[in-house]
N, C-alpha and C positions, 0 to 999 in steps of 0.2 A: 640357601635354605630359607625360608621367610623368614621375615622379622619379626613376628607374633610368638616364634615360639618360648621365648624367656616368659611370656605374661602370661602363660597357664603353668596351673598349678599339677601338671600330670602329664605324661607322654601319650598323644593320640595314638592308637594302635595302627592306625593305615589299614587296616584289614580285619580280616576274621569276620566275627558277627558285623563289624563297620558294612560289610559288603552285601547285608540281608536289610541292614537300616537303606543302602542307597537303594534296594529293589520296593522296599516300604514306601520314603519317599517318592521313587518313581510313581507309585501309583497316585501317594494324596497331590504330589504337585502336578502330575497327569490332569485329575482330574479338577481342580483347583484352577489350572490356566486353560485347557482344551474344553470344557463343559459350555462355559459362556460364548464362545465361538459357536459351537456345536448347534447352537439354538436358531441360528440362523435360518436354518432350513424351514424353520415351523413358522418364520417371520411372516411372509406374505399370506397364509392361511390365516392366522390371528388377526393380522392386519384387516384382512375382508371380514372375519366373522365379528370384531367389533368396531369395521367402520372408522379407523383411525388411520393419520398419517404415516408416511416414513419415520419423520424424526420419534414420533411418539412412540412407534413400535422400537427404536432403537434404544430408549429408555429401559428395555425389559434389560436386555444384557449390561447397557451402560451402569444399571445400576448394581447390578451382581456385581462388576467387577470393580466399582467404587468401594461397594461394601468390603468386598474382599480385602482392596487395600485400607479403607479404612478402619477394620478390626485387628490391625497390627498391634497398636497398642496393648488393647484388651487380650490378645492373644501373646502378649511379650507377657505381661504380668502375670498371665495363668501357667506359662512355661516355667517363669522363674521360681514361680510358686509352687506348682504340681507336677513338671516335667512334660515334654512332650507326647508320651504314650497318651495317658486320659486325654487330654485336650484333641488329640487328633481323632480318638472314639468320640466324643462329645459333638465334635463338628461333622463327621458321616453322619451321625443320628439327627442333626439339624437339616443338613441340607437336602438328607433322603426324604425324611418327613415333608420339608417344604416341597417339594416336587410332587410327592403325592397329594399335598393338600392344592397345589396349584391345578393341578388335573379337574378339581371342581369348580374354578374362577367364573363370575358372572360377569366380571368387569377387569378392564386392564389395569384397574388399579390393585385388584386381587394379585395380578401375576406380578405387579412392581414391589408388594409386600411380602408376599411368597417365595417367590423366586429371586427376586433383586434384593430385598434386604436380609431375611432369615436366609435364604441359602446362600445369598453372600458371606452372611458372617459364618455358615459351616463351612466353606471354602476357605476362608480366613484360617479358620483352628485348623486347617489343613495344610495350610501352605507355608505359613510363619515357622511353625515347631517343625515340620521334614526339614527347613532350611538350616535350623538351629543344630538339630541333633545331628545332619551328618556334618557340618562342621565341627562336631565335637569331636568325631569319630576317626577325622583325617587332618593332616597340616600338609605333609609333603606330597600327598596323590589326591589333597582337596581339589584342584582344578576337573582331574578326571572324573572325581567321586561327584561333582556338580553337577560336571556336561553329561555324566549317565543319569542323574537323578532328573535334572530337567528336560532329559530326552523323552521323560513319559508325557509332558504335554505334547508333542507331536505323534507319538506312537497311539496315546488315547484317541486322539482328535482323528486318525485316519482310521480308527475302528468306528468310533462315534458317528462320522459323517456318515458312511453306506448303512450302519444299524438304524439311525434316526430316520433316514430315507426309507429303509423298510419298514419301521415302525409307523412311521406318517402314512406309507401307503395303505398298511393294513389296519390301523388302528386309529386313526387321526390325530390329532395335537393333544387331545386329552386321554386318551388312552396310552399314547406314549410317556406322556409327562407320568403317569401312575406305573409305568414300569420301571422310565429311568430312575425313580426314586427309591426303586428295590436294587437297580445297579451299584447306585451311589453308597449304597451300605458296606461295597469292598474298601470304602475309607475306613469303618471299624476295624476290620481286619487287617489293614496295614498299619493302624493305630497300636495293635496288639504287637506286632513286630518290633515295634521302636523301643527294646531294650535300652534303661536308662544306662548313661556310662558313670564309673563313679570316680568323684572329685571330690580329694580330701583340701579342705578350705579353712581348718580350723587354727592354721597356724597364722595366715591370713586375717582373718576375723580378728584373730587377740590382738595382732599388731596393730590394726587399725583401733580397734576398741580401745587400746592403750595411747595412741598419739591421740584419739579424739577426749581421751581425760585428760592429756595434760595440757591441751588447748584451752578445754573449757574452764581449767582454772585460772585462766588470765583473762580470762571474759566477763559480761555481764550478762545479769541471766534475762535480757530481751534477745541479745545475741546468741545466746545459747538455743533459745525458744525457737528462734529464725533458722538457724543452722540444723537444729532438731527435723524440723519441717523439711527442710533439701536434701537432708541425708534420707527420711524415710520416702522422698520421691524419688529420689536418684536411686532407691534399693529397686526399685522396681523399673524405672524409665530413667537412665543415665543421660541430662538434660549437657553434661560438659561436652559433650560430643558436638555442638553449635558452635566452639569456638575453634574447632580444625576447619583451617583454611581449605585445604583438600575434601573435607567432606563436604561443605559449603558448594563447592565449584560441583562436585558430584551429584548435589541434588538440584542444582539450579539447571545441569545439561539435561538431568532425566524428566524434570518436570515440563520441559519444552519437549523432549520427546514423546513423551506418553501423551502429551496433549493429539500426537498426529498419527501414533504406532500401531493403534487399534483398530480406526477407522475402514483400511482396505479390506482387515479380514473378515470384519463385520459383513461389509457391502462386496465380497469377493461375487458371491452367489448370484445376490439380485444384478449385480453389473456384468457378471455372463449372462444371464436370459436377458437384460436390455439388446446385447449383441446378438442375439437370435438362436443363444445356444438351449437345447432342453433341458430342463430339472433335472435328469439322471446325470448329466455330463458335466453341467454347472455344480451338481453337488461333489461329483468326482475332483473335481479341482483341488478342493479341501483334502481329500484324499492324497492329491499330488502335492499339495503344501505341506500337509504332515509328513511326507516320506523325504521330502527336501531337508525339513525341518529335523527329523529323525537322525540323519546323516553329519548333518552339518554341528549338529550340538556336542555327540563325542569327540568329533573330528576337533572341533575348536577346543574342547576339554584336552586334548593332549596335546593341541600346538600350544597353549597356555602352561603346558607343563614344561615346556623345554626352557632350559636355560636362558636363551637370549630374549625371548618374549616373556616369561615370568617377572623379572625385572621391570619391563615395559609395557605391561599390561593394561594400565591406563590408555595408553596410545593405540594399543591394539583394539580397546573397546571404542574408542572415538572413530577408529577407522570402520567399524562395524555399523555402527549407527550411520555415519556419514554414508557408505553403502547402499544401507537401506534406504536412506533417501533417494538419491542416484537410481535407486531399482525404479522406484514410483515415479519419479518424473521422465524416465523413458519408456517405463512400462505402458503407459497409458496411448503410446504413439504404435502397439504392437496391435493388429486387426486378427480377424478370425480365431478358431480355435487354437490353432496352432500357435499363434501369437500370445495367447491367453494363458497356455500351458509353460511356454518359455517362459514369459513374466513372472507365473507361479513359481515355478523353481527357483528362480533368482529370490525371490521373494520370500520363499521359505527356508532358502542357505542365510541368506543375512540375517532374517527372524532366528535363525537357530542360532547364528554367532552372538549375537545380541542377549538372546536367551540363557546360552550358557555364561556368558562374562559378565551379566548385571548384578547380581549378588556375589559373583568372584573378586570383581574388584571394589566392590564395598569392604568385604570380609579383607581385602588388603589393604584397606585404606585404615579400619577401626581395631582389626584382630578378631580372634575368634572370641574372646572373652567378652568385648563389647556387643558382640554383635546382632545377641538376641534381643537386647533396648533398644538398636538404632536401627535395626530393621522395622521395627515396629513403629518406630518416629520415622521413618522414611514413606511408609506405605501410606500411612495416613495424611500425609501432606501429597503424596502421589495421587490420592483417592480424587482429588480437585481436578485434573485433567484427564483422567481417567473416566470420571463421572461426566463431563461436559464436550468431551471430545466427539465421539458417536453422534449425538443427537445435534451438535453444530453441524457436523457433516452431512447429517440426514436434512438437516436444513437448507443446504446448499443442493442438496436433490431436490429438494421440493420447488426451490425457487428458479435452480436452473435447468432441471428437468434432465441430466445430466451427469453421469460417475463421474467423468475424467476430473473435474474441478476437486474431486478428493482428494484424487491419486497426487494433481499439481501440489493442492494446500499442504496435503500429507508430507509430500517429498521435500517440499522446501523448508518445513518444520524440522524434519531429521536431518536433513543437510545442515542447517543453520548448528543444530543441537550437537551433530559431529563435529564443525570447525570449532563451537566455541570449546567444547573438552577438551580437544587437541590443543589449542591456543593455552588456556587456560592450565593445563596441566602441566606444559612445557614451563611457564610462568611459575607455577606453584614449584616445582623441580628446581627451578632456579633460584627461588627466592629461598628454599630449603638448604641448597648448598653455601649461599649467601650468610644464613643465620649462624648454620653451622660453622662456616670460617669465621665470624665475627665472634662465636662463643669462645673459638679456641684462643682467637687473638687476645680476648678479654681474659683469659686464663693464663695466656702467657706474660700480658702485662701486668695483673696483678701478680703472679709471681716474681717479676722484676722488682715490682715496688716493695714486695715485701723481704727481698734480699738485702738492701742496704740497713734496715730495720735489723734485720738479723744478725749482720755482721757489726753492728753498732752495740748490738745487746752482748755479743761473743767479747769485742773488745771491752767493754766494762765489767764483764766477768772476770778477765786475765788477769788484770791489777790485783783483784780480790784474792783471786787463787793462788797469785804468787807471795802474797803477804802471808796467807794460810800458811803457805808450804814452809817460809820462812821462820814463822814463829813456831812452827813444829820441829823445825832442823834447829834452830838454839834451844829449844827447852829437852 
């Protein structure tokens, strides 16, 4: 049983309407993750239209993904205040209108603002609320629920890839953006399905308030004001999580991972075209990638729910990240369309493993009660590598005119991240065991030290009691 069960003020249903919420999260998370990747089909045409370089056009999806991550804290505050349903609906409206507006762009800057910034915030308002409400409906079956919800990314990518190719062939990139804006309004429908779960917090708030009042009576007015400000911040974003060693290990490993994980998928289609593959077959690779990802996500979620892997899920995540890195280091050696298909299948499978576990391991570290605030902090920090990754790799293409350097660099970063997470998680677990043993030893020593004092007190009380009994007897 997960350790955070005692931290909740209610019992998650682990089913019922929760499966409808999983379906809604499937749609919202699917668009949030797959849509920026699917836009790569339009990059070559937009690049020629505005006469820009590889690194410049890569900023479109890079800004969109980075804004999706950077909007995490804002989304967390809104979710904590209003719940997941209205935030997802507003996010769907934002990203839909942004794509419609982008269809009238007259410069690459307009695409940066509409698609990148406004559309990115809209996707942020879809991603984080979906993850939060799923964690509230499930506990024992949470890895499976998260795996199914994260499957939305590859499924929608497999649909969007051929759809974008069809729209591009018939309507061009401007008409396609206008139509895609209408498609993205389905996120509003998904938001309507996210019925809030009732949580009783009255007792907890009363206890916290009483404890605060007792502490305030012993503090100066200045200290009270400082603590009041900290409490107001923590009410929306819990900053105390940065004191946790396991969380910091997770954060460092993920920053390195995200710097290199998105570039291979962003440049997958151009990489295939550089090897002489036609546009339709190159676009088909995205569907193959999505199919492998679709199978890997729920399978990984099921495996993560088993009795052996669930307690070791941090190691399982490290293994998935390292496998993704090895895939890129070796995949660039494969040639021909068959070789690209093999590489894409392995890439999609390892990507699905990472995607299914990424937020589950975070829930395992902080618990469901802190997840809403923590995921916002994580995403805003991770937006930096997400933002810089694809343009940096695009610059490598501009310099060396070869996409294989993307695979070597990305693979090295991912392998480094996986090894780091494995070693540091092992170190963290050993430290936690030592701290627990030390704590038990201190309790035992404290009890042993208190025993003589208690015996001495009992010895002093014994003569008094005897004299009292003698006086009573004589009377």
